[in-house]
N, C-alpha and C positions, 0 to 999 in steps of 0.2 A: 445691290439694287437701289440702295438709298440715294446715291448720287444720281443714278439714272432717273429715278422718280422725281427728284428735286428739279433736274433739268427739264423734265416733261412738264412739271407744274409751272415753271417759269414760262415756258413756251405757251402752255395753255392759257395762262394769265395774259400774256402778251397778245396772242391772237384773239382771245376773248374780249379784249379791249378795242378790237378793230373798229367796231361800230362807233364807239366814242371818238376814236381817232379820225374817222371819216367826217363826223359832224364837226370836229375841230378844224379839219382842213377847209371845209366850205365856209366856216365862220371866219377863218383867218386868211382867206384868199386875199392877197395884196390888192389894195384899192387901185393900184396903177395897172393891174391886169385887166380887170373888168369892173363895170360900174355896179353899184349896189342893186340897181334894178335888175341887171343881168344875173347877178349872183342869186337873188331871190327867185328869179324865174327858173334858173337851173336847179336850185334846191327843190322847187315845186315839182319840176319834171321828175326828179329823182324820187321824191317822196310819194309820187303817184305810181311808181313802178312796183307792182305787187311782188314780182320775183325778187327784186332787190330788198324789199322790206322783209320778206320771208327769210332771206339769207341773213340780214342783219339781226333779226329776231333769233335765228338759230345760233348766231355767234354770241349774242347777249345771254341767251338762256339755254345753253346746251344741257341735255339730260341723258342719262344712261338709256340705251335701247331696252325695250321691254319685249321679251319673247315668251310665247307659250310653247313649251316643249312637249311633244307627243312622242313617246317611245318607251319601250320596256326597260327594265333594269338590265344594265350591262350593255346598253346600246352605245354608250360612250358620250353621255351628256357633258360631264365635267371635263373630259379630255377635249371635247370639241370647243368648249368655252375657253379652255387654256390655249388651245391651238389658235383660235381666232385672236386672242389677246397677245399671244407670244409671251405670256407671263404665267407663273404658277399661282393661280388665284385661290383664295379661300372662299369656301361656300359658307356664307354667314347670314345672320339676320333672318332665320326662319320665322316667318310671320304666321300667326294663327289666322286662318282664313275661313274657318267654320265648315270645312268639308274634309272628309278623309280621302277624297278622290284626287286631291292635288295638294302640292306644297309650294310655298312662295319663298324664294331666296334672292339674296343679292350676292354677286361675285365681286370681290374686291381684293386689293393689295395695297398695303401702306396707307390705308384710309381712302384710297381712290376707288370708287365704285365703277366697274366696267359695264356690268349688265345686271338687269333685274329679270328674273324668270319665274314663271309658274310651271312647275313640273307635274304633268298629268300621268306619269308612268303607272300609277296605281290603277288607272281605269282599264287598260288593256289586260292587266293581270287579274282583275276581279272577275268573278263568275257572272255578276249581274251589274248592269248599269241602268238602273231604273229611272223613271220620270223624275222622282224626287232628287236623285243624285244629279240628273241632267240640269234641273233648274238651279240647284245649289252651285254647280260649276259655272253655269251661265252668269249668275250674279257675280261670282268671283272674277271671272275673266273680264266682264264688262266694266267692273269697278277698277280693274287693273289697267285698262286702256292700253292694250298691247300694240306693238308696231307690226308684228308678224307672228305667224304660227310656223314652227319648224317641226316637220314630221321626220323623225329619225328612225332609220331602218338599217340594221347591220347588213353589210354586203353578203355575208355568208349565211344569213338567216333565211330559212325556207318556210318555217311554220309561222302561223299567226298573222301573216301579212294581210289576208282578207279581212280578218276581224279588226285589226288595227286601222286599216283604211276606212272601214265602215264607221268605226267610232270617231275617227277624225272628221268624217263627213258630217256626223251629228254635231260635233263641236263647232265646225265651221258654220253650219246652218243656224244653230241656236245662239252662238255667242260670238262668232268672229267673222260674220259675213262682210265681205268687202276688203278684208285684210289679205295681204300677200300670204300664200301658203307655199312654203319652200320644202320640197322633198329632198332630204339630205341622206345620201347613202353613205353610212359610216364604215370605218375600218376596212377600206378597200385593200389595205396592205395585207390583210389576212387571206385574200384570195391567192390561189396558187400561182407561182411558188411563193408561199408566205415568208420564206426566209429572206426574200428581197425586199428591203425596207426603203432603199433609196429611190425616190420617184424617178430620177433621171435614168435609173437602171431597170425600170420595169420592162420586162420582156413583152414581146408582141402578144403572147398568150394571156398574160395578166391584163393587159390593156383591153384585149377582146372580151375577157370575162367581165371587166368593168362596164363595157358597153352593153353586154348582154344583160347585166343587172339593171341598168337604166331602162332598157327596152322592156324587161319584165315588169318593173315597177310602174312604168307608164301604162302598160297593158292592164294591170290591176286597177289603177286609178280610173282608166276609161271604163272598165267593166262596172265600176261602182258609181260612174258618172260624177267623179270628183276631179276638179280642175286644180292643177298646181301651177304656180308662176314659174317654177324652174325645178329641174331634177339635177342635183349636183352631187357627184361622187367625191368623197374626201377621205383622207387619212389624217388622223390627229396624232400619229405616232411621234412622240418626243421622249427622249431619254434625258432625265434631269440630274444635275449634280449641284453641290453647294459651292458657292463662290467663297472668296476669302472672308466675306462678312457673314457667312452662314446662310445666305439667301439662295433659293433655287435659281439655277441658270441652265440654259439649254446645252447639254453635252452632245446630243445627236439629234438632228432635225430631219425627220422623215415625213414632214407634212406634204400632203398632196391635195390640190384643189381648194385650199383654204383662201388663197388670193381671189379666186373666182367667186367664192362665197362672199367674201368681204365686199368685192365690187358690186355684187348683186344687192347686198344689204344696203350699202351706201346709196344706191340708186332707188331703193324701194322704201326706205324708212322715212318717217317724218323728219324734216330737215334738222330739227334740234337734236334728234337721236343720231342722225347720220353724221353730223358734225362731231358730236361727242365720240362716236365710234371711231371716226377717222383720226381725231386728235389723240385718242387713247391708244390706238393700235398701230398706226403708221403716220406719225406726225409729219414727216417730210412730204409724203405724197398727198396728204389731205390738203396741205398748203397749196399745192399745185391745182388740186381739184377746186378749191375755193377761188383761186386766181382765175381759173377758166370760167367759173360762174360770173365773176366780175367782168371779165372780158365780154362775155355774152351780153350782160346788162349794159355796160358802157358803150358797146358797139351800137346797140339799139338807141341808147340815149343820144349818141353823137348824131345819128340820123335825125332824131327828133329835134335836137338843138339846131341842126342845119336848116330844118324846115320852118323853124319858129320865126314868124315875122318880127318878133320883139328882139331876139338876141342873135339872129343870123347876120345882122348888119356888121358884126365885128368878129372877125375870124379868131381873135384872141380868146374868145369864149371857148371855142373848140380846143384850142391849145391848152387852156386851163383845165378842161375836162380830161384831156390826155395826160396832163401833168399829174392830176390826182390819181388816175389809173396807175401810172408808173409808181407813184408813192405808196399806193395800197399794196402792190405786188412786192415792192421792196420791204414794206412793213411785215408782210407774211414771211419773209426770209429772215426777219430779225433786225433789219436795218430801217432807219428812219431818214428820209431825204427832206431837204428843204426845197422850196419852190425854185430857187436859183439852180440847184443841182439838177432837179427834174427838168428844168428848161434846157439846160446844157445837153442832157441826154436826148431830149426831143430835137434839138438843133442837129445833133449828130445823126439822128435817124431821118431827118427831113420833116418831121412833124406832119400833122393832118393826114396826108396821104401816104406817109411812110414809104418813100421812094417811088411810089406809083404816081405821085403828084408832088414833087419836091418843092419845098418852100425855101426861099432865101430870106433868112431872118436877120434883121439888124437890131440887136438888143441895146436899148438906151437906158440910162439911169439905173444901172445895176441889174435888177431883176425884171425890168419892165418889158413886156411884149409890146412892141410898137413898131411903126414904120415898116410893115411887112410888104416887101416888094414882090409882087406877082405879076409879071408882064402879061398884059392883055386880059387880066381878070380883076374883078372888083374884090371887095373884102368878103363877100358872101361865097359860099362853097356848096357844092351839091351834096345831097344826103349820102349818095353812094361813095363819094370820095371821103367824106367825113367818117362814115361807118367803116369802110374798108381800111382806112388808115389807122383808126383806133384799134381795130382787130389786130392789125399787123404790129403795132407798137406794143400791144398787150402780150402777144406771142413772143416778141423779142425780149420783153421784160422778164417773162417766165424763163426763157433760155438763159438770160444773164444772171438774174437774182436767185433763181431756184435750182437751176441745173449747172451753173458754173461755166456757161459758154464764154469763150474769149471775146473780148470787146471788139476785136477786129472782124469777127464773124457776124456782128449784129445787123449790119445793113443787109447782108445777103439773107439772113433769117427773116428780117422784116419784109424784104421783097418777095420771098417765097410765100410768106404768110399772106401777103396781099394777093398774090396769084391764087392761092388756095381759097381765099374769101370770094374772089370774083368767080371762080369755077363753081363754088357752092351756090352762089347767087344765080348763076346762069342755069344750073341744074334745077333749081326751084322754079325758075321762070318757065323752063322747058316742060 
């Protein structure tokens, strides 16, 4: 596992430096591409974009997700954490938090902290949960600043559910109001036939029992007037063995529903925690998710740039913006492009409109974007063409740099993406 973690650290460090890389790109934009005034205006537009700034802050300052876990002993807390991470994590750093009703832990491996949790399992198992205990727990949870509350309930459990839901309602009301509450139905592999551990082989009867359990838990939540953001059935069943270095590795993987849980968490958490989670547990796919966020931001920026009276007079500004988007997506894959290479990719894709409005570009003086020949058009461009082309170029870049698509397919990918963008735009107008 040592080599795997070292590779992960290197990628984490690389992607974590993305915000600095972007700042350098704008600082080092060749002067023969756009003027200093245009560069400053484009930087100002980017810095005023809240979503982009949140994303950059998340990349600069990722932190482990913080969860409050509500569930009894044996509900599968540690197994779930291991299943989410895909690693055999150590439960470490129990912190004294001044109450016997909960414990605080970090989960880590090789010095990398994956999650921080407050485990409240003692509450449901105690005979009383008085006002004093409630206030103590409230202080603990609020000082912890959690990202979400995970209510864990064993699929085969029939007792105590009402009590556990009622206690969870008190916790949400007193200490976690406004946070996502995710009801996780654990150990669904134990439902009949329990001998079947491979999710792809779950028979119809087992799947029906899983749906019945979801329906049952939803009904109990409704009865107690408690709202959950999601009800997600999972199996954390993993058989571990030791690799040649003596580190635990997965021998048999019986996980079910874990990807759905991770998807939901990434969409629900504070962006710093979501980025840390994604980078820690599925490094490749989080790169694509980050790239998609940048496509969204740059697509909007392209439209803004096209409408700006100061910088829309030179179409090269939009090409510079699209070049930077290409370079960012390449960076997420572990590659770093120079402006010349990015320009060449843009030329092959048509630039600006990405085959929906193809430009014929004559590059002069090496990397200079100049003498753009657009019959019947000036150097200005409409916002819809600029935005749609930027979206298409971003999707083509994801296909090439992150999915390994063949270069010969990129024009078709960009064209399809442009059509997709236009359809989405039409549906919003309609």
